[in-house]
C-alpha positions in Angstrom: -19.1 19.2 12.9 -19.6 15.4 12.6 -16.7 13.7 14.4 -16.8 10.9 11.8 -15.3 13.4 9.3 -12.0 13.7 11.1 -9.6 11.2 12.4 -6.6 12.5 14.4 -4.6 9.3 13.9 -4.2 9.8 10.1 -0.8 11.2 9.4 0.5 10.4 12.9 3.4 8.0 13.7 1.9 5.5 16.1 4.3 4.2 18.8 7.2 5.7 16.9 6.9 3.0 14.2 3.7 3.0 12.2 2.9 6.0 10.0 -0.9 5.9 9.7 -1.9 6.6 6.0 -5.6 6.2 5.9 -8.6 4.5 7.6 -9.7 1.3 5.9 -12.7 0.4 8.1 -14.5 1.2 11.4 -16.5 -1.1 13.5 -18.1 -1.2 16.9 -14.9 -2.3 18.7 -12.0 -1.0 16.6 -10.9 0.9 13.6 -8.5 -0.5 11.0 -5.9 1.7 9.3 -3.5 1.3 6.4 0.0 2.2 7.8 3.7 2.0 6.9 6.1 0.2 9.3 8.9 2.7 9.0 11.4 0.3 10.6 10.9 -2.5 8.2 9.5 -0.4 5.3 6.5 -2.5 4.7 2.8 -1.8 4.5 0.7 -3.2 7.4 -2.9 -3.0 8.7 -3.1 -1.6 12.2 -6.3 -2.3 14.2 -6.7 0.3 17.0 -9.2 -0.5 19.7 -11.8 2.2 20.6 -11.0 4.3 23.6 -13.7 2.8 25.8 -11.9 -0.6 25.6 -8.4 0.8 25.7 -9.2 2.5 29.0 -10.1 -0.8 30.6 -7.0 -2.4 32.3 -8.6 -5.9 32.3 -9.2 -5.7 28.5 -5.7 -4.5 27.8 -4.2 -7.4 29.8 -6.4 -10.0 28.1 -5.9 -8.3 24.7 -2.1 -8.5 25.0 -2.3 -12.2 26.0 -4.6 -13.1 23.1 -2.4 -11.1 20.7 0.6 -13.2 21.8 -1.3 -16.4 21.3 -2.6 -15.4 17.8 0.9 -14.2 16.8 2.1 -17.7 17.4 -0.3 -19.0 14.7 1.4 -19.7 11.4 -1.0 -20.7 8.7 -1.5 -19.4 5.1 -5.2 -18.8 5.7 -4.8 -16.7 8.9 -4.0 -13.1 8.7 -0.6 -12.9 10.5 -0.2 -10.7 13.6 3.1 -9.0 13.6 3.1 -6.8 16.7 1.0 -5.5 19.6 1.5 -2.4 21.6 0.1 0.7 23.3 0.7 4.4 22.5 -0.9 6.6 25.1 -4.6 6.0 24.9 -4.2 3.8 21.8 -4.1 0.0 22.0 -3.3 -1.6 18.7 -2.5 -4.7 16.7 -0.1 -4.6 13.7 -1.2 -7.2 11.1 -0.5 -8.4 7.6 -2.2 -6.1 5.1 -4.3 -8.1 2.7 -5.5 -6.0 -0.3 -8.8 -7.2 -1.5 -12.3 -7.5 -0.1 -14.4 -9.4 2.4 -16.6 -12.3 1.9 -19.5 -9.9 2.8 -18.6 -7.8 -0.2 -18.8 -10.9 -2.4 -22.2 -11.7 -1.1 -23.4 -8.2 -1.6 -22.2 -8.4 -5.2 -23.3 -11.9 -6.2 -26.1 -12.7 -3.6 -25.2 -16.4 -3.4 -22.6 -18.8 -4.7 -22.9 -22.2 -6.5 -22.4 -25.2 -4.3 -18.9 -26.1 -5.4 -17.6 -22.5 -5.2 -19.2 -22.0 -1.7 -17.3 -25.0 -0.5 -14.1 -23.6 -2.0 -14.6 -20.5 0.1 -15.4 -22.4 3.3 -12.6 -25.0 3.1 -9.7 -22.5 3.6 -11.8 -20.9 6.5 -12.1 -24.4 8.1 -8.3 -24.9 7.6 -7.6 -21.7 9.4 -10.0 -22.5 12.2 -8.6 -26.0 12.5 -5.1 -24.7 12.9 -6.3 -22.4 15.7 -8.2 -25.2 17.4 -5.1 -27.4 17.4 -3.3 -24.6 19.2 -6.2 -24.2 21.7 -7.6 -21.0 20.3 -11.2 -20.3 19.5 -12.3 -17.6 17.1 -15.8 -16.9 18.6 -16.9 -14.5 15.8 -16.8 -16.3 12.5 -18.7 -14.3 9.9 -18.2 -13.1 6.3 -16.8 -9.8 7.6 -13.9 -11.6 9.1 -13.0 -13.6 6.0 -10.8 -11.6 3.6 -10.3 -12.5 -0.1 -7.0 -11.2 -1.3 -6.5 -9.8 -4.8 -4.4 -12.9 -5.6 -7.2 -15.3 -4.7 -6.1 -16.3 -1.2 -8.7 -16.6 1.6 -7.7 -15.4 5.0 -9.4 -15.3 8.4 -8.9 -12.3 10.7 -9.8 -11.2 14.3 -8.8 -14.4 16.2 -9.1 -13.8 19.9 -10.7 -10.4 19.8 -14.0 -11.5 21.1 -12.4 -13.3 24.0 -10.4 -10.2 24.9 -13.8 -8.3 25.1 -14.9 -10.7 27.8 -12.3 -9.2 30.1 -13.8 -5.7 29.9 -15.8 -4.0 32.7 -18.7 -3.8 30.1 -19.3 -7.5 30.6 -20.4 -9.8 33.4 -20.3 -13.6 34.0 -22.5 -15.5 31.6 -22.5 -13.0 28.8 -22.7 -14.2 25.2 -20.3 -12.5 22.9 -20.3 -12.8 19.1 -22.4 -11.9 16.1 -26.0 -12.9 16.6 -26.6 -14.3 13.2 -23.8 -16.9 13.6 -24.0 -17.5 17.4 -24.3 -21.2 18.6 -27.1 -22.2 21.0 -24.6 -22.7 23.8 -23.2 -19.2 23.4 -26.8 -17.8 23.7 -27.8 -19.9 26.7 -24.5 -20.1 28.7 -22.1 -17.6 27.1 -19.6 -20.4 26.7 -17.9 -21.2 23.5 -15.4 -23.9 22.3 -14.2 -25.3 19.0 -17.7 -26.7 18.2 -19.1 -23.1 18.5 -16.8 -22.1 15.6 -18.0 -25.1 13.7 -21.6 -23.9 14.2 -20.7 -20.5 12.9 -18.9 -22.0 9.9 -22.1 -24.0 9.2 -24.2 -20.8 9.2 -21.5 -19.2 7.0 -21.9 -22.1 4.5 -25.7 -21.8 4.6 -25.4 -18.1 3.8 -23.1 -18.6 0.9 -25.4 -21.3 -0.6 -28.7 -19.3 -0.1 -27.6 -15.7 -0.1 -29.2 -15.1 3.4 -28.8 -16.1 7.0 -31.3 -18.6 8.3 -32.9 -16.1 10.8 -32.0 -12.7 9.3 -34.0 -9.6 9.4 -35.6 -9.9 12.9 -34.8 -8.5 16.3 -31.6 -9.8 17.9 -33.5 -11.5 20.7 -35.9 -13.3 18.3 -32.9 -14.5 16.3 -31.2 -15.7 19.4 -34.4 -17.6 20.4 -34.5 -19.3 17.0 -30.9 -20.4 17.3 -31.8 -22.1 20.6 -35.1 -23.6 19.7 -35.2 -24.2 15.9 -33.3 -26.4 13.5 -31.4 -24.5 10.8 -33.4 -25.1 7.6 -31.8 -27.1 4.8 -30.2 -24.8 2.3 -32.1 -26.6 -0.5 -35.4 -25.4 1.0 -34.3 -22.0 -0.2 -32.0 -22.7 -3.1 -33.3 -25.9 -4.8 -30.1 -26.6 -6.7 -28.1 -27.3 -3.4 -27.2 -31.0 -3.4 -28.2 -33.3 -0.4 -24.6 -33.7 0.6 -24.4 -30.0 1.4 -27.7 -30.1 3.3 -26.2 -32.9 5.4 -23.0 -30.9 6.0 -24.9 -27.8 7.1 -27.2 -29.9 9.3 -24.3 -31.6 11.0 -22.3 -28.4 11.6 -25.4 -26.5 13.0 -26.8 -29.3 15.2 -28.1 -27.6 18.4 -26.4 -30.3 20.5 -22.6 -29.5 20.5 -21.9 -33.2 21.1 -23.4 -34.2 17.8 -21.4 -31.6 15.8 -17.9 -32.3 14.3 -15.5 -32.1 17.3 -13.6 -29.2 15.7 -12.9 -27.4 12.4 -10.5 -30.1 11.3 -13.2 -32.7 11.5 -15.6 -30.5 9.5 -12.8 -29.8 7.0 -12.4 -33.5 6.3 -16.1 -33.8 5.6 -16.2 -30.6 3.5 -13.3 -31.8 1.3 -15.0 -35.2 0.9 -18.3 -33.4 0.0 -16.5 -31.2 -2.5 -15.1 -34.2 -4.3 -18.6 -35.5 -4.8 -19.9 -32.3 -6.5 -19.6 -32.3 -10.3 -17.9 -29.3 -11.8 -20.9 -28.6 -13.9 -23.0 -28.0 -10.8 -25.9 -29.8 -9.1 -29.3 -30.0 -10.8 -32.7 -29.8 -9.4 -33.5 -33.5 -10.1 -31.0 -34.5 -7.3 -33.0 -32.6 -4.6 -34.2 -34.3 -1.5 -38.0 -33.5 -1.2 -39.1 -32.5 2.3 -42.6 -33.1 3.7 -44.0 -32.3 7.0 -42.2 -31.4 10.3 -40.2 -28.3 10.8 -39.5 -26.2 7.6 -36.3 -27.4 6.1 -36.2 -30.7 8.0 -36.0 -33.8 5.8 -38.6 -36.5 5.9 -35.9 -38.9 7.0 -32.7 -38.3 8.9 -30.0 -37.7 6.3 -26.7 -39.4 6.7 -23.6 -37.5 6.1 -20.0 -37.5 7.2 -21.1 -37.5 10.8 -23.7 -40.2 10.7 -27.2 -39.3 12.0 -27.8 -35.6 11.7 -31.1 -35.3 13.6 -31.6 -33.2 16.7 -33.7 -33.7 19.9 -35.7 -31.0 21.6 -34.0 -29.3 24.5 -34.9 -26.9 27.3 -32.5 -24.0 28.3 -32.5 -22.0 31.5 -31.7 -18.3 31.4 -28.7 -17.0 33.4 -28.6 -13.6 35.2 -29.3 -10.4 33.2 -26.5 -9.0 31.0 -26.0 -6.0 28.7 -26.1 -5.6 24.9 -23.9 -3.7 22.5 -24.0 -3.7 18.7 -21.3 -3.5 16.1 -21.9 -0.6 13.8 -20.4 -2.6 10.9 -23.6 -4.5 10.3 -27.0 -3.2 9.1 -29.4 -6.0 10.1 -30.0 -7.6 13.5 -28.5 -10.9 12.5 -25.1 -9.2 11.7 -24.7 -7.4 15.1 -21.8 -8.3 17.4 -23.6 -8.5 20.7 -23.2 -8.9 24.4 -26.7 -10.0 25.4 -28.6 -10.4 28.7 -29.7 -14.0 28.7 -32.7 -13.4 30.9 -34.3 -11.5 28.0 -34.4 -14.7 26.0 -37.8 -16.4 25.6 -37.8 -19.9 27.0 -39.9 -22.9 26.1 -39.8 -26.3 24.4 -37.9 -26.8 21.3 -40.8 -27.8 19.0 -43.5 -25.2 18.9 -46.1 -25.5 21.6 -45.7 -29.1 22.6 -45.3 -28.2 26.3 -48.4 -25.9 26.4 -51.7 -27.4 27.7 -54.8 -27.5 25.5 -56.6 -25.3 28.0 -53.9 -22.7 27.7 -54.1 -22.9 23.9 -57.8 -22.4 23.9 -57.4 -19.4 26.3 -55.0 -17.7 24.0 -57.5 -18.0 21.1 -60.1 -15.8 22.8 -59.9 -12.3 21.3 -59.3 -9.2 23.5 -60.5 -6.4 21.3 -58.7 -3.7 23.2 -55.4 -5.5 22.8 -56.2 -6.1 19.2 -56.8 -2.4 18.6 -53.7 -1.5 20.5 -51.7 -3.9 18.5 -53.0 -2.4 15.3 -52.0 1.1 16.4 -48.5 -0.2 17.4 -48.1 -2.0 14.0 -49.1 1.2 12.2 -46.6 3.2 14.3 -43.9 0.7 13.7 -44.6 0.7 9.9 -44.5 4.5 9.8 -41.2 4.5 11.8 -39.8 1.9 9.5 -40.7 4.0 6.5 -39.4 7.2 8.1 -36.0 5.7 9.1 -35.6 3.8 5.8 -35.4 7.1 4.0 -31.7 7.5 3.2 -30.1 10.3 5.1 -26.5 9.2 4.4 -24.4 9.1 1.4 -21.2 7.2 0.6 -18.0 9.1 0.0 -17.0 8.6 -3.7 -13.6 7.4 -4.6 -11.9 10.5 -6.0 -8.3 9.5 -5.4 -6.1 10.1 -8.5 -8.5 12.6 -10.1 -7.6 16.2 -10.9 -8.4 18.3 -7.8 -10.7 20.7 -9.8 -12.7 17.9 -11.4 -12.9 16.0 -8.1 -14.1 19.1 -6.3 -16.9 19.5 -8.8 -17.9 15.8 -8.6 -18.1 16.1 -4.8 -20.2 19.2 -5.0 -22.5 17.4 -7.4 -22.8 14.5 -4.9 -24.1 16.9 -2.3 -21.0 17.4 -0.2 -19.6 20.7 1.2 -16.1 20.6 -0.1 -12.9 21.9 1.4 -9.4 21.5 0.0 -6.8 20.6 2.6 -3.1 21.1 2.7 -1.2 19.3 0.0 1.1 16.4 0.9 4.1 15.1 -1.0 3.6 11.7 -2.7 5.9 9.8 -5.1 3.0 8.0 -6.9 0.2 10.5 -7.2 0.8 13.3 -9.7 0.8 16.9 -8.4 -2.6 18.6 -8.2 -4.4 15.2 -8.2 -6.4 13.9 -5.2 -4.1 12.0 -2.8 -6.8 11.2 -0.2 -10.1 12.3 1.2 -11.3 12.9 4.7 -13.4 10.8 5.4 -12.0 8.1 3.1 -13.7 6.6 0.1 -16.7 4.4 0.9 -17.4 5.9 4.3 -21.0 6.6 5.0 -21.7 10.2 6.2 -24.7 12.5 6.5 -25.8 14.3 3.4 -24.3 17.8 3.2 -21.3 16.8 5.3 -17.9 18.4 4.8 -15.6 16.4 2.5 -12.0 17.5 2.6 -9.9 16.8 -0.5 -6.1 16.3 0.1 -4.2 17.2 -3.0 -0.9 15.7 -3.9 2.1 18.0 -4.0 3.9 15.4 -6.2 7.3 14.0 -5.2 9.0 15.9 -2.4 11.8 18.1 -3.8 14.7 19.9 -2.3 17.0 22.6 -3.7 20.6 21.7 -4.6 22.8 23.3 -2.0 25.8 25.6 -2.8 28.9 23.5 -2.3 31.3 25.5 -4.5 34.9 25.9 -3.1 34.3 23.2 -0.5 36.4 20.0 -0.4 34.8 16.9 -1.8 34.2 15.5 1.7 32.5 18.7 2.9 30.4 18.8 -0.2 29.2 15.2 0.3 28.2 16.0 3.9 26.2 19.1 2.9 24.5 17.3 0.0 23.5 14.4 2.3 22.1 16.8 5.0 19.9 18.3 2.2 18.4 14.9 1.6 20.3 14.2 -1.6 23.1 11.8 -2.7 26.3 12.4 -4.6 26.3 10.9 -8.1 29.1 11.0 -10.6 32.3 12.9 -9.6 34.4 14.4 -12.5 37.5 16.5 -12.4 38.4 19.6 -14.5 41.0 22.3 -14.7 40.3 25.6 -13.1 42.1 28.9 -13.2 40.3 30.2 -10.1 39.3 27.2 -7.9 42.1 25.6 -5.9 42.9 22.0 -6.5 40.6 19.5 -4.7 37.8 21.9 -4.2 34.3 21.9 -5.9 34.0 23.9 -9.1 30.2 23.3 -9.4 27.3 20.8 -9.5 24.9 19.3 -12.0 22.1 20.2 -11.5 23.1 23.7 -10.7 22.8 25.3 -7.3 19.2 26.1 -6.3 17.5 23.8 -8.8 14.9 21.5 -7.1 15.6 17.8 -7.2 13.4 14.9 -6.0 14.3 14.1 -2.4 16.8 11.2 -2.4 18.0 12.1 -6.0 21.6 12.4 -7.0 23.8 15.5 -7.6 27.0 15.3 -9.8 30.1 17.1 -8.6 32.9 18.7 -10.6 36.2 18.9 -8.7 39.0 21.3 -9.6 42.4 20.0 -10.7 43.7 23.5 -10.0 45.6 25.7 -12.4 47.8 23.7 -14.8 50.5 25.1 -17.0 49.1 25.5 -20.6 51.1 23.6 -23.2 52.0 26.2 -25.9 54.8 24.3 -27.6 54.8 24.5 -31.4 52.7 27.7 -31.1 54.1 30.9 -32.6 55.9 33.2 -30.1 53.6 36.1 -30.3 50.5 33.9 -29.9 52.0 31.9 -27.0 53.3 34.9 -25.1 50.0 36.8 -25.4 48.0 33.8 -24.2 50.2 33.2 -21.2 50.3 36.8 -20.1 46.5 36.9 -20.3 46.5 34.0 -17.9 48.6 36.0 -15.5 52.0 34.3 -16.0 55.3 36.1 -16.1 56.7 35.1 -19.5 60.5 35.0 -20.3 61.8 34.2 -23.8 65.0 32.6 -25.0 65.9 32.3 -28.7 68.0 29.5 -30.2 69.0 28.3 -33.7 66.6 25.5 -34.8 65.3 24.0 -37.9 61.8 24.9 -36.9 60.3 28.0 -38.6 61.4 31.2 -37.0 59.3 32.3 -34.0 58.1 28.8 -33.2 58.0 27.8 -29.5 60.1 24.6 -29.3 60.2 24.2 -25.5 58.8 25.6 -22.3 59.5 25.5 -18.6 57.5 24.4 -16.7 56.1 22.0 -19.2 52.4 21.8 -20.1 50.2 20.1 -17.5 52.3 21.0 -14.5 50.3 22.3 -11.5 51.1 26.0 -11.0 49.9 29.2 -9.3 48.7 32.3 -11.1 51.7 34.7 -11.4 54.3 32.0 -11.7 57.1 32.5 -14.3 57.3 30.5 -17.5 60.4 30.4 -19.8 59.8 29.8 -23.5 62.4 28.7 -25.9 61.8 30.1 -29.4 63.4 29.1 -32.7 65.4 31.7 -34.6 65.1 29.6 -37.7 67.7 27.4 -39.5 71.2 28.6 -40.5 71.4 30.9 -43.5 72.8 28.2 -45.7 70.1 25.7 -44.8 67.1 25.4 -47.0 64.2 23.0 -47.6 64.9 20.4 -50.3 62.0 21.6 -52.4 63.0 25.3 -52.2 64.9 25.0 -55.6 62.3 26.3 -58.0 63.9 24.4 -60.8 63.4 21.1 -59.1 60.7 19.0 -60.7 60.1 17.2 -57.4 59.1 20.3 -55.5 55.7 19.8 -53.9 52.9 22.1 -54.4 52.5 24.9 -51.9 48.9 25.7 -50.8 47.5 28.3 -48.5 46.6 27.0 -45.0 42.9 27.7 -44.3 42.4 30.0 -41.3 40.2 27.9 -39.0 40.6 29.9 -35.8 37.3 30.3 -33.9 35.7 27.6 -36.0 34.1 24.5 -34.4 36.8 21.9 -33.7 35.3 19.2 -35.9 34.6 21.7 -38.7 38.2 22.9 -38.5 39.6 19.4 -38.8 37.4 18.6 -41.7 38.4 21.8 -43.6 42.2 21.3 -43.1 42.1 17.7 -44.2 40.1 18.7 -47.3 42.9 21.2 -48.2 45.4 18.3 -48.1 47.0 18.8 -44.7 47.6 16.5 -41.7 46.0 17.8 -38.5 47.3 17.6 -35.0 45.0 18.6 -32.2 46.3 20.1 -28.9 44.1 20.9 -25.9 44.8 24.2 -24.3 41.7 25.5 -22.5 39.2 22.8 -23.4 36.8 24.8 -25.5 35.0 23.3 -28.5 36.4 26.0 -30.8 39.9 26.4 -32.3 41.7 29.3 -30.5 45.0 29.0 -32.5 46.7 27.2 -35.4 50.3 26.9 -36.6 51.8 27.2 -39.1 49.8 29.6 -41.2 50.3 31.1 -44.7 51.5 28.9 -47.6 52.7 25.4 -46.6 53.6 22.3 -48.6 50.6 20.1 -49.2 50.6 17.1 -46.8 52.4 18.9 -44.0 51.1 18.9 -40.5 49.0 21.8 -39.1 48.6 22.0 -35.3 45.4 23.5 -33.9 44.7 24.3 -30.3 41.3 24.4 -28.6 
């Protein structure tokens, strides 16, 4: 199986702190991952060096030193470095995560930018480089891939110091040139040395590429490109894009002068010139009539020496000597020779004078014009072979992984099959944002280039992680809180209620109920028992009250006494209603025997004209409480509500039968 299809770091906790979520990018020296810093609960980008570098102690020491220096940089156009560390075989940097895309992505999409917009991309890059130069740091690998464009419009430069750390590895020797060949300054090619002016040269090449949509020497072999950086002047951007104004030609020429002494001293100096140039470019753009016409000389060289922010921008020929042989490596993030990050043997560089064949004798030139037919034939065979090889290898054998994240797993599987992948469905993972049965991630990730027919693993979302509500009945409130917390939940609202069976202070139940699954971190409401309270049966008829209490398990004793209340009415009880009690306790009821024989209601004289009307009290027992109240009031009675067991239905009423209209009827629920 292709090893690019799996990444053991994904899903792991790096250094006990960074939970690796997915791989963002992979290059020749490192892989970049999206991760969560579990200590600070923030999203970061983690750059993990490849194992070949991490196993080199010299690289690790230099890498740590450079990381500390870069972490000291504080500039809005520099990707901030938060942390550096090692975890077993992994050496990593924790950096600010900048959602967006690279300047390379912009160039692929738009090919080239208008002059004013190109400067507006380069100016923040120069500001970042200038801040680093003031702190004594050199980037050494300025290129569109290392310029990030955030979604909110910010421009940020990344990978300060990484190229310098590579110099410490056992893969390199003294005099090596390190960087990306398409942006490498002549002194980096010839001596392997770089300073702030080398970054200025790369920024000039970057500006050239933004203006023209191509590198000045792109598409050739690395060594031929290096040769041209050393021996040729960078063409004027207007020679390729006629609408580029002369002021930008001058700025590019100054920044890419082959003599470092004639370039801006550092990025801050170039920044001043770039800002001044930007002010002189109208917002409507530059028209072709403002072009400087070039005649004769090197392609792209102006007839005269243009003046810009740095005075004379011309260059003089120079001769470079080749140091000892070195080695070459390429960064897999680039497709063409000019985009390769390289460590190159200088002895492989062609040498000669700067301007064509000025140093070659006429005799030698004549000799080279004599045809050797064997060599010509051999050359034709080689050209044909190279052409066939180019055609053969240009046939696409790879395919990009489609972005299936968020799609239904069934539909995503079919789409991947249609794209030519062998599809597997991996183990589902919990996620709070992606709905259950939708694609959470793919292995490899979206955008990765893999061989046709490769295995694509779809990772479905299991939705938010849920846990069952634990059984905390009959536990104390403190014990219930502990058990709920251990289950990954929190206690929400706590209410209290009477219970005949659960002792006072213990949990009666929960909401949601026991066993129901709740989102991890969600809340559970508790109901705490008030214990068994003595029911209040006063004003109830004796037979009703006595039966109710005996059903509850109480030992009922009854005393009778003369009272004006109707005969059989409970006028008192001991203990009184609401008193905490225990099942089986005794309760004494005091019941009215009715008024004395000579006593009567004032309206009981049938001859009295003032006697109120007597009406039958509606029987509302077992009716809904609100319906019972409404019916009694409609019949002309006052209503008094008493809580007995807390149901929503009436369990008793008193008095019943015929009663004077307007009298009070007590109902219990």
